[in-house]
C-alpha positions as CSV (number, residue, x, y, z in Angstrom):
1,M,108.9,70.7,107.1
2,E,108.3,73.2,109.8
3,F,104.9,73.8,111.5
4,L,104.0,77.4,111.2
5,Q,101.7,79.7,113.2
6,L,100.9,82.9,111.4
7,G,99.1,85.7,113.2
8,R,96.4,87.9,111.7
9,R,97.4,90.3,108.9
10,I,95.0,93.2,108.9
11,Y,94.8,95.7,106.1
12,Y,92.9,98.9,106.8
13,D,92.0,102.3,105.4
14,T,94.6,104.7,106.9
15,R,92.0,107.6,106.7
16,T,89.2,105.9,108.6
17,G,90.6,102.9,110.4
18,N,88.0,100.7,108.7
19,V,89.2,97.1,108.1
20,L,89.6,96.2,104.4
21,Y,90.9,92.7,104.9
22,D,91.6,90.4,107.8
23,S,93.5,87.2,107.0
24,G,92.7,85.5,110.3
25,E,95.3,83.2,111.9
26,M,96.8,80.3,110.0
27,T,98.6,77.2,111.3
28,G,100.0,74.2,109.4
29,Y,102.8,72.8,107.3
30,G,104.0,73.7,103.9
31,F,102.8,77.2,103.4
32,L,104.9,80.4,102.9
33,K,104.1,83.6,104.7
34,P,103.0,86.0,101.9
35,T,104.7,89.4,101.6
36,R,102.6,92.6,101.8
37,A,103.1,93.1,98.0
38,Q,101.9,89.5,97.3
39,D,98.8,90.2,99.4
40,M,98.2,93.5,97.6
41,Q,98.2,91.6,94.3
42,A,96.3,88.5,95.4
43,I,93.4,90.0,97.4
44,K,90.8,91.6,95.2
45,I,89.7,94.4,97.6
46,L,93.3,95.4,98.1
47,R,94.2,95.2,94.4
48,D,91.3,97.6,93.7
49,Y,92.1,100.0,96.5
50,D,94.5,103.0,96.3
51,P,97.7,101.6,98.0
52,T,98.4,105.1,99.3
53,Y,95.6,104.6,101.8
54,V,96.2,101.0,102.8
55,G,97.7,100.4,106.3
56,F,99.0,97.1,107.5
57,L,99.0,95.5,110.9
58,E,100.5,92.1,111.6
59,L,99.7,90.6,114.9
60,E,101.4,87.8,116.8
61,F,99.7,84.4,116.7
62,G,97.0,84.5,119.5
63,Q,97.4,88.2,120.1
64,F,94.0,89.7,121.2
65,K,92.5,86.2,120.9
66,Q,89.8,86.8,123.5
67,D,88.9,90.1,121.9
68,F,88.4,88.7,118.5
69,E,86.3,85.9,119.9
70,N,84.0,88.2,121.8
71,C,83.8,91.4,119.8
72,I,81.1,92.2,117.3
73,G,83.4,94.2,115.2
74,Y,86.6,96.3,115.3
75,T,88.4,99.1,113.6
76,I,92.0,100.3,113.7
77,N,93.2,103.4,115.5
78,V,95.0,105.2,112.7
79,H,97.3,107.0,115.2
80,T,98.3,104.1,117.4
81,K,97.8,101.4,114.8
82,Q,96.0,99.2,117.4
83,P,92.6,97.5,117.1
84,I,89.6,99.2,118.8
85,F,87.2,96.4,119.7
86,V,83.5,96.9,119.7
87,Y,81.4,94.7,122.1
88,S,77.7,94.0,122.6
89,D,76.0,94.9,125.8
90,G,74.0,91.7,125.7
91,T,70.7,93.0,124.4
92,E,69.1,91.6,121.3
93,I,70.0,94.7,119.3
94,P,73.7,95.1,120.0
95,V,74.7,98.4,121.5
96,S,78.3,99.0,120.5
97,T,80.8,100.5,122.9
98,K,84.5,101.2,122.3
99,K,86.6,100.3,125.3
100,P,90.0,98.8,126.1
101,S,90.4,95.3,124.8
102,L,89.5,92.3,126.9
103,S,93.2,91.2,126.8
104,Q,94.2,94.6,128.3
105,E,91.5,94.3,130.9
106,I,92.6,90.8,131.9
107,E,96.2,91.8,132.1
108,E,95.3,94.7,134.4
109,L,93.2,92.4,136.6
110,K,96.0,89.8,136.8
111,K,98.3,92.6,138.1
112,Q,95.8,93.8,140.6
113,N,95.2,90.2,141.8
114,A,99.0,89.6,142.2
115,A,99.3,92.8,144.2
116,M,96.4,91.9,146.5
117,L,97.9,88.4,147.1
118,L,101.3,89.9,148.0
119,T,99.5,92.2,150.4
120,L,97.6,89.3,152.0
121,V,100.8,87.2,152.3
122,A,102.8,90.1,153.7
123,N,100.1,90.7,156.4
124,D,99.9,86.9,157.2
125,L,96.2,86.9,156.2
126,I,96.7,83.8,154.0
């Protein structure tokens, strides 16, 4: 029996980007990855929704992990089909802002850090 890691399966309204259902991530043995049609029949909110307006996004296991852990909510950009994460500014009443995902920011910072290290090494500063 094979150990499986299944990424999030997100169903959303294609008109608004509002998330209808998020499966979360799954790991374990002995389960089968459901098809979209199976989900549409098994999940009540999807079964009751007009399928014409149901979009589907399947993420890799761990994709946007930090973003999902730190966001206070999210929607889907109906044009790019990517999540738009909403974060709190740290006040007691969360003030939501839409910005690039933490994962994207971290990748950009890693690239900048690598470039700075190369510059320091090239100039014998390290």
